[in-house]
C-alpha positions as CSV (number, residue, x, y, z in Angstrom):
1,M,-36.8,22.1,-102.0
2,R,-33.7,23.1,-100.1
3,V,-30.6,21.5,-98.7
4,K,-29.7,22.6,-95.1
5,Y,-27.5,25.4,-96.3
6,K,-28.3,29.0,-97.1
7,P,-26.3,31.2,-99.5
8,N,-26.2,34.9,-98.8
9,V,-29.6,36.3,-98.2
10,Q,-29.6,38.3,-101.5
11,V,-29.1,35.1,-103.6
12,D,-31.7,33.1,-101.7
13,T,-34.3,35.9,-101.7
14,E,-33.8,36.6,-105.4
15,Y,-34.1,32.9,-106.3
16,D,-37.3,32.4,-104.2
17,Y,-38.9,35.5,-105.8
18,L,-38.1,34.4,-109.4
19,Y,-39.1,30.8,-108.7
20,A,-42.5,31.8,-107.1
21,A,-43.1,34.1,-110.1
22,G,-42.5,31.3,-112.5
23,R,-39.5,33.0,-114.0
24,Y,-37.5,29.7,-114.1
25,E,-34.8,30.7,-116.6
26,E,-33.9,33.8,-114.6
27,A,-33.9,31.7,-111.4
28,I,-31.5,29.2,-113.0
29,D,-29.2,32.0,-114.0
30,V,-29.1,33.2,-110.4
31,M,-28.1,29.8,-109.2
32,R,-25.6,29.3,-111.9
33,V,-23.8,32.4,-110.8
34,F,-23.9,31.2,-107.2
35,L,-22.6,27.8,-108.4
36,E,-19.5,29.4,-110.0
37,E,-18.9,31.2,-106.6
38,C,-19.2,27.8,-104.8
39,D,-16.7,26.3,-107.2
40,R,-14.2,29.1,-106.6
41,T,-14.6,28.9,-102.8
42,K,-14.8,25.1,-102.7
43,N,-18.2,25.1,-101.1
44,P,-19.8,21.7,-101.8
45,Y,-22.9,22.4,-99.7
46,G,-23.8,25.6,-101.5
47,A,-23.1,23.7,-104.8
48,M,-25.6,21.0,-103.8
49,L,-28.2,23.7,-103.1
50,A,-27.5,25.3,-106.5
51,H,-27.8,22.0,-108.5
52,I,-31.0,20.9,-106.8
53,S,-32.6,24.3,-107.2
54,I,-31.6,24.3,-110.9
55,A,-33.0,20.8,-111.3
56,T,-36.3,21.9,-109.7
57,C,-36.7,24.8,-112.2
58,Y,-36.0,22.5,-115.2
59,Y,-38.7,20.1,-113.8
60,C,-41.2,22.9,-113.7
61,M,-40.3,23.9,-117.2
62,G,-40.9,20.3,-118.4
63,Q,-37.3,19.8,-119.4
64,S,-36.3,16.5,-117.9
65,E,-32.9,16.0,-119.6
66,P,-31.2,19.0,-118.1
67,A,-33.0,18.2,-114.8
68,F,-31.4,14.8,-114.9
69,Q,-28.0,16.3,-115.5
70,S,-28.4,18.6,-112.4
71,I,-29.6,15.7,-110.3
72,L,-26.6,13.6,-111.2
73,L,-24.2,16.5,-110.3
74,Y,-26.1,16.9,-107.0
75,K,-25.9,13.1,-106.5
76,K,-22.1,13.1,-106.9
77,L,-21.7,15.8,-104.2
78,C,-24.3,14.1,-102.0
79,D,-22.3,10.8,-102.0
80,E,-19.2,12.6,-100.7
81,Y,-20.6,15.3,-98.5
82,G,-24.3,14.7,-98.0
83,A,-26.2,13.0,-95.2
84,Q,-29.8,11.7,-94.9
85,Y,-31.3,15.2,-95.4
86,E,-29.6,15.4,-98.8
87,Q,-30.9,11.9,-99.6
88,Y,-34.4,13.2,-98.8
89,N,-33.9,16.0,-101.3
90,L,-32.7,13.6,-104.0
91,C,-35.6,11.2,-103.3
92,H,-38.1,14.1,-103.5
93,L,-36.8,15.3,-106.8
94,Q,-36.9,11.8,-108.2
95,S,-40.6,11.7,-107.3
96,L,-41.2,14.9,-109.2
97,I,-39.5,13.5,-112.3
98,Y,-41.4,10.3,-112.1
99,E,-44.7,12.3,-111.8
100,Y,-43.7,14.4,-114.9
101,E,-43.2,11.2,-116.9
102,L,-46.6,10.0,-115.6
103,N,-45.0,7.0,-113.9
104,Y,-47.3,7.4,-110.8
105,K,-46.3,4.0,-109.4
106,K,-42.7,5.0,-109.0
107,A,-43.6,8.6,-108.0
108,K,-45.7,7.1,-105.2
109,E,-42.9,4.8,-104.0
110,S,-40.4,7.7,-104.0
111,T,-42.8,10.0,-102.1
112,E,-43.5,7.3,-99.5
113,E,-39.7,7.0,-99.0
114,C,-39.6,10.8,-98.6
115,I,-42.3,10.5,-95.9
116,H,-40.2,7.8,-94.1
117,L,-37.0,9.9,-94.3
118,A,-38.8,13.1,-93.1
119,R,-40.3,11.3,-90.1
120,S,-37.0,9.6,-89.1
121,L,-35.2,12.9,-89.4
122,N,-37.9,14.9,-87.6
123,L,-38.5,17.3,-90.4
124,P,-42.1,18.6,-90.2
125,H,-41.7,21.1,-93.1
126,E,-40.5,18.3,-95.5
127,L,-43.1,15.9,-94.1
128,C,-45.8,18.3,-95.0
129,I,-44.4,18.8,-98.5
130,S,-44.2,15.0,-99.0
131,Y,-47.8,14.5,-97.8
132,S,-48.9,17.2,-100.3
133,M,-47.0,15.4,-103.1
134,L,-48.7,12.1,-102.2
135,S,-52.1,13.8,-102.2
136,Y,-51.3,15.2,-105.7
137,I,-50.4,11.7,-107.0
138,H,-53.6,10.3,-105.6
139,L,-55.5,13.0,-107.5
140,M,-53.7,12.2,-110.7
141,T,-54.6,8.5,-110.3
142,E,-58.2,9.4,-109.4
143,Q,-58.0,8.1,-105.9
144,Y,-59.9,11.1,-104.5
145,E,-60.7,9.9,-101.0
146,D,-57.0,9.0,-100.5
147,A,-56.1,12.4,-101.9
148,L,-58.5,14.2,-99.5
149,T,-57.2,12.2,-96.5
150,T,-53.6,12.8,-97.3
151,A,-54.1,16.6,-97.9
152,Q,-55.9,16.8,-94.5
153,D,-52.9,15.1,-92.9
154,A,-50.6,17.7,-94.6
155,L,-52.8,20.5,-93.4
156,A,-52.7,19.2,-89.8
157,I,-48.9,19.2,-89.9
158,A,-48.8,22.6,-91.5
159,E,-51.0,24.2,-89.0
160,L,-48.9,22.8,-86.2
161,H,-45.4,23.5,-87.6
162,T,-45.5,25.8,-90.6
163,S,-48.6,28.0,-90.0
164,K,-46.7,31.1,-91.3
165,D,-45.6,29.5,-94.6
166,S,-48.2,30.9,-97.0
167,R,-46.8,28.8,-99.9
168,I,-47.4,25.5,-98.2
169,Q,-50.8,26.6,-97.0
170,C,-51.7,27.7,-100.5
171,H,-50.6,24.3,-102.0
172,I,-52.6,22.3,-99.5
173,H,-55.8,24.2,-99.8
174,S,-55.5,23.9,-103.6
175,L,-55.3,20.1,-103.2
176,L,-58.2,20.1,-100.8
177,S,-60.3,22.1,-103.3
178,I,-59.6,19.7,-106.2
179,A,-60.3,16.7,-104.0
180,Y,-63.6,18.1,-102.8
181,V,-64.6,19.1,-106.4
182,S,-63.8,15.6,-107.6
183,L,-65.9,14.1,-104.8
184,D,-68.8,16.5,-105.7
185,R,-68.5,18.1,-102.2
186,L,-68.9,21.5,-103.7
187,P,-69.6,23.7,-100.7
188,E,-66.5,22.4,-99.0
189,A,-64.6,22.9,-102.3
190,A,-65.8,26.5,-102.4
191,F,-64.7,27.1,-98.8
192,A,-61.2,25.7,-99.4
193,L,-60.9,27.7,-102.6
194,E,-61.9,30.9,-100.9
195,I,-59.0,30.4,-98.4
196,T,-56.7,29.8,-101.4
197,G,-57.8,33.0,-103.1
198,R,-57.1,35.1,-100.0
199,N,-53.6,33.6,-99.6
200,P,-50.9,36.2,-100.1
201,F,-48.9,33.7,-102.2
202,T,-51.8,33.2,-104.6
203,Q,-52.0,37.0,-105.1
204,S,-48.3,37.5,-105.6
205,S,-47.4,34.4,-107.7
206,P,-48.6,34.2,-111.3
207,L,-48.2,30.4,-111.2
208,E,-50.3,30.1,-108.1
209,R,-52.8,32.5,-109.5
210,S,-53.1,30.4,-112.7
211,R,-53.6,27.2,-110.6
212,Y,-56.2,29.0,-108.5
213,L,-58.1,30.1,-111.6
214,Y,-57.9,26.5,-113.0
215,I,-59.4,25.0,-109.8
216,Q,-62.1,27.7,-109.8
217,S,-63.0,26.7,-113.3
218,L,-63.4,23.1,-112.2
219,L,-65.8,24.2,-109.5
220,T,-67.7,26.5,-111.8
221,F,-67.9,23.8,-114.4
222,K,-69.4,21.4,-111.8
223,E,-71.9,24.0,-110.8
224,G,-73.1,24.3,-114.4
225,D,-71.8,27.8,-115.3
226,I,-69.8,26.6,-118.3
227,Q,-69.4,30.1,-119.8
228,H,-67.8,31.4,-116.7
229,A,-65.5,28.3,-116.5
230,V,-64.3,29.1,-120.0
231,S,-63.5,32.7,-119.0
232,L,-61.5,31.5,-116.0
233,L,-59.6,29.0,-118.1
234,T,-58.7,31.6,-120.7
235,E,-57.1,33.7,-117.9
236,A,-55.5,30.6,-116.4
237,E,-54.0,29.7,-119.8
238,T,-52.4,33.1,-120.3
239,L,-50.7,33.0,-116.9
240,A,-49.7,29.3,-117.2
241,F,-48.1,30.1,-120.6
242,T,-46.1,33.0,-119.2
243,T,-44.8,30.9,-116.3
244,Q,-43.7,28.1,-118.7
245,N,-45.3,25.5,-116.5
246,S,-46.1,22.7,-118.9
247,S,-47.7,20.4,-116.3
248,L,-50.4,23.0,-115.4
249,L,-50.8,24.1,-119.0
250,K,-51.7,20.7,-120.4
251,R,-54.4,20.3,-117.7
252,V,-55.8,23.7,-118.6
253,Y,-56.0,22.7,-122.3
254,L,-57.8,19.5,-121.5
255,Q,-60.4,21.3,-119.3
256,Q,-60.9,23.9,-122.1
257,A,-61.6,21.1,-124.5
258,H,-64.2,19.7,-122.2
259,A,-65.8,23.1,-121.6
260,Y,-66.1,23.9,-125.3
261,E,-67.5,20.5,-126.0
262,K,-70.2,21.1,-123.4
263,L,-71.0,24.4,-125.1
264,K,-71.2,22.5,-128.4
265,N,-68.4,24.6,-129.9
266,F,-66.7,21.6,-131.4
267,E,-64.2,23.7,-133.4
268,L,-62.6,25.2,-130.3
269,A,-63.0,21.9,-128.4
270,Y,-61.0,20.2,-131.2
271,Y,-58.4,23.1,-131.1
272,Y,-57.7,22.7,-127.4
273,M,-57.8,18.9,-127.5
274,K,-55.2,19.1,-130.3
275,K,-53.0,21.4,-128.2
276,Y,-53.3,19.0,-125.2
277,T,-52.5,16.0,-127.5
278,Q,-49.4,17.8,-128.9
279,M,-48.1,18.4,-125.4
280,M,-48.7,14.7,-124.4
281,E,-47.0,13.6,-127.6
282,G,-44.0,15.7,-126.8
283,L,-43.9,14.2,-123.3
284,Y,-44.2,10.7,-124.8
285,K,-41.4,11.3,-127.3
286,E,-39.2,12.6,-124.5
287,C,-39.9,9.5,-122.4
288,V,-39.3,7.2,-125.4
289,R,-36.0,9.0,-126.1
290,S,-35.0,8.5,-122.5
291,K,-35.7,4.7,-122.8
292,I,-33.8,4.5,-126.1
293,E,-30.8,6.2,-124.6
294,E,-30.8,3.7,-121.7
295,L,-27.1,3.2,-121.9
296,D,-26.5,6.9,-121.3
297,I,-26.6,7.4,-117.5
298,Q,-27.5,11.1,-117.8
299,Y,-31.0,10.4,-119.2
300,N,-31.9,7.0,-117.7
301,M,-34.1,7.1,-114.7
302,S,-33.5,3.5,-113.6
303,T,-29.7,4.2,-113.7
304,L,-30.3,7.3,-111.7
305,E,-32.2,5.3,-109.1
306,R,-29.4,2.8,-108.9
307,L,-26.8,5.6,-108.7
308,A,-28.7,7.1,-105.8
309,N,-27.6,4.1,-103.7
310,I,-24.0,3.7,-105.0
311,D,-21.0,5.4,-103.5
312,S,-19.3,7.2,-106.3
313,L,-15.7,6.6,-105.1
314,S,-15.7,2.9,-104.1
315,G,-18.5,1.6,-106.4
316,V,-20.2,-0.2,-103.5
317,Y,-23.5,0.8,-101.7
318,T,-23.9,3.9,-99.7
319,R,-24.3,4.1,-95.9
320,H,-27.9,5.1,-96.4
321,Y,-28.7,2.1,-98.5
322,L,-26.9,-0.2,-96.0
323,E,-29.0,1.1,-93.1
324,S,-32.3,0.9,-94.8
325,A,-31.7,-2.5,-96.4
326,C,-30.4,-4.0,-93.2
327,D,-33.4,-2.6,-91.3
328,Q,-35.7,-4.4,-93.8
329,W,-33.8,-7.6,-93.4
330,L,-34.0,-7.5,-89.6
331,R,-37.8,-7.2,-89.7
332,T,-38.0,-10.6,-91.4
333,K,-36.2,-12.3,-88.4
334,D,-33.7,-13.9,-90.8
335,H,-30.2,-14.7,-89.8
336,I,-28.0,-11.6,-90.5
337,C,-24.2,-11.4,-90.2
338,C,-22.6,-8.0,-90.2
339,V,-18.9,-7.6,-90.9
340,V,-17.1,-4.2,-90.4
341,F,-13.6,-3.6,-91.6
342,D,-11.1,-0.9,-92.4
343,V,-7.6,-0.4,-93.7
344,D,-5.0,-0.5,-91.0
345,D,-3.1,2.7,-90.6
346,F,-5.0,4.4,-93.5
347,K,-4.2,7.8,-92.1
348,T,-0.4,7.0,-92.6
349,I,-1.1,6.2,-96.3
350,N,-2.9,9.6,-96.7
351,D,-0.2,11.5,-94.9
352,E,2.7,9.8,-96.8
353,Y,1.3,9.6,-100.3
354,G,-1.5,12.1,-100.3
355,H,-5.3,11.9,-100.4
356,L,-5.5,11.1,-104.1
357,V,-3.5,7.9,-103.5
358,G,-5.7,7.3,-100.5
359,D,-8.7,7.5,-102.8
360,E,-7.1,4.9,-105.1
361,V,-6.9,2.5,-102.1
362,I,-10.6,3.1,-101.3
363,K,-11.5,2.3,-105.0
364,A,-9.3,-0.8,-105.1
365,V,-10.9,-2.1,-101.9
366,G,-14.4,-1.5,-103.3
367,Q,-13.5,-3.3,-106.5
368,M,-12.0,-6.3,-104.7
369,C,-15.1,-6.6,-102.4
370,R,-17.4,-6.6,-105.5
371,H,-15.2,-9.2,-107.1
372,V,-15.1,-11.6,-104.1
373,I,-18.6,-11.0,-102.7
374,Q,-20.8,-11.8,-105.8
375,E,-23.5,-13.9,-104.3
376,E,-27.1,-13.1,-103.7
377,Q,-28.3,-12.1,-100.2
378,T,-25.2,-10.0,-99.6
379,I,-24.7,-6.3,-99.5
380,V,-21.3,-4.5,-99.6
381,G,-21.3,-0.9,-98.6
382,R,-18.9,1.9,-97.6
383,Y,-19.9,3.3,-94.2
384,G,-17.5,6.3,-94.4
385,G,-13.8,7.0,-94.9
386,D,-12.0,3.7,-95.2
387,E,-14.6,1.8,-93.2
388,F,-16.7,-0.8,-95.1
389,V,-19.6,-3.0,-94.1
390,I,-20.7,-6.4,-95.5
391,L,-24.1,-7.9,-94.7
392,F,-24.8,-11.6,-95.2
393,R,-28.4,-13.0,-95.1
394,N,-29.1,-16.6,-94.1
395,F,-25.6,-17.9,-94.9
396,P,-24.5,-21.3,-93.5
397,E,-21.8,-20.7,-90.8
398,E,-19.0,-22.7,-92.6
399,H,-19.7,-21.0,-96.0
400,L,-19.8,-17.6,-94.2
401,M,-16.4,-17.9,-92.6
402,H,-14.9,-19.3,-95.8
403,K,-16.1,-16.3,-97.7
404,I,-15.0,-13.8,-95.1
405,K,-11.5,-15.3,-94.9
406,K,-11.3,-15.4,-98.7
407,L,-12.0,-11.7,-98.8
408,F,-9.5,-11.0,-96.0
409,Q,-6.8,-12.7,-97.9
410,A,-7.7,-11.1,-101.2
411,L,-7.5,-7.6,-99.6
412,T,-4.3,-8.1,-97.7
413,G,-2.7,-9.6,-100.8
414,M,-3.4,-6.5,-103.0
415,K,-0.7,-4.1,-104.1
416,I,-1.6,-0.5,-105.1
417,T,1.0,0.7,-107.5
418,G,1.8,4.1,-109.1
419,Q,4.6,5.9,-110.8
420,N,6.7,6.3,-107.6
421,Y,5.0,4.0,-105.1
422,E,3.8,0.5,-104.3
423,I,1.5,0.1,-101.3
424,Q,0.5,-3.2,-99.6
425,F,-1.7,-3.0,-96.5
426,T,-3.5,-5.1,-93.9
427,I,-7.0,-4.8,-92.7
428,S,-8.8,-5.5,-89.4
429,M,-12.3,-6.9,-89.3
430,G,-15.1,-7.1,-86.7
431,M,-17.9,-9.6,-87.1
432,V,-21.2,-10.2,-85.3
433,S,-24.5,-12.1,-86.2
434,T,-28.0,-12.0,-85.0
435,T,-27.6,-15.5,-83.5
436,S,-25.6,-14.0,-80.7
437,V,-26.8,-10.4,-80.6
438,I,-30.4,-9.1,-80.3
439,A,-30.8,-6.3,-82.9
440,G,-33.9,-4.7,-84.4
441,Q,-32.0,-2.1,-86.4
442,F,-28.8,-1.8,-88.3
443,K,-27.2,0.6,-85.9
444,Q,-27.5,-1.9,-83.0
445,L,-25.9,-4.6,-85.1
446,F,-23.2,-2.3,-86.4
447,Q,-22.4,-1.0,-83.0
448,V,-21.4,-4.5,-81.8
449,A,-19.5,-5.3,-85.0
450,D,-17.7,-2.0,-84.7
451,Q,-16.7,-2.9,-81.1
452,A,-15.2,-6.1,-82.5
453,L,-13.3,-4.1,-85.1
454,Y,-11.9,-1.9,-82.2
455,M,-10.8,-5.0,-80.4
456,A,-9.0,-6.3,-83.5
457,K,-7.1,-3.0,-83.6
458,N,-6.1,-3.2,-80.0
459,Q,-5.0,-6.8,-80.3
460,G,-2.5,-6.0,-83.0
461,K,-4.5,-5.4,-86.2
462,N,-4.5,-7.7,-89.3
463,Q,-7.1,-10.1,-87.8
464,I,-10.8,-10.9,-87.5
465,V,-12.6,-10.6,-84.2
466,T,-16.1,-12.0,-83.6
467,L,-18.1,-10.4,-80.7
468,S,-21.4,-11.3,-79.0
469,N,-23.3,-9.2,-76.6
470,T,-26.2,-11.4,-75.5
471,N,-27.7,-10.6,-72.1
472,S,-24.9,-8.1,-71.5
473,H,-22.2,-10.8,-71.5
474,T,-19.3,-10.1,-73.9
475,N,-17.5,-12.9,-75.6
476,C,-15.0,-12.7,-78.4
477,S,-12.9,-14.9,-80.6
478,S,-10.1,-13.7,-82.8
479,H,-8.6,-15.1,-86.0
480,P,-5.1,-13.7,-86.6
481,L,-4.3,-14.1,-90.3
482,S,-0.8,-12.7,-90.6
């Protein structure tokens, strides 16, 4: 998993080598050193890469708490500097954490959102990874036909766009092998597994070698050679243990218990089932602790999910959430009103009082919006800078204008005070609704509302302008509220 930023080649190559070898603690150390460099040089994009790389390593080690901490640090930077690509990374990591906690329903939902983002951003590499993740979730929920179909989709994308990426090819053929074994299509499983075994990544990575041996044991077990399956599992266990991959290790333990039970060696069957149970109990306790500490945002997954959609400065929804929620509303053909506003002469505030005071203005605007707009079927979000968007769904016209004017008056009546300053400002608003504008997506509705905001500025600011664009005819009405 990568943000679209590369550190120096030495750091990136060293991290990839250590991660592929399952040496997660050393990979984390490399990224922590790089993170310190990013802090010194004020490089938020490199810091995002470091945080999400560290979180991925902790996930592979089965340590969800420090993974959460790194996700939240990534999320904080993502809100301020990130775009949709960074939202994809966050969503993908959430799906991994959900999978680790065995919450496959949530993992599937997050992965499907990853697929949507990867498609909309035209990212074939990420789309391939997301399809692979969805195939894995289908395997874990014993939906083997769906797992096979999804892995085949991933392979088709990989062969078209990422044919030289041995790591992706390795993962996909591993998924195909397990799906074929589970469906008792053993010749096809053997063929896919042979391709996996020849893959350079399988030969160079202890983790992938361990996974390959585990899948080979599943095939050998199905073919009836239980003793050979046990031998393969013993080697897989050793490698999985050295790579600290708890997710793979627990599956190896469970398969060893089944194999020894088949051989009627009940003592060893009990031994490995106990080891498997102990790992599951540890996971259960960790999940329970996460639920008990629900008030602590660092360890609560539901809070993390909510935070992923909240702008950290203003406290209202992010641009990404605005766009996706509005697109869903528009598909229902309901009446949607879009209001866009910003602070008049906000640049002057920043120039005169500094950006920290400007941030206080943004915070105060967000708080006032949340205070005034408290009804259901409304969304308040920060589009960027000092520009905010409010969406209303199925509001009666009279009630709608009353609410908008009430917010306008509340915002223009605010005073931002500090030790040596007192600031009062005006705002300009643009407004449009789907009764007057044909819009199938948020960006179409926003574009017209933003034009109305632009007209409010040109007409003297401190007012509301409504604009329609039906059949290419432009009409507007303004509401000066000085």
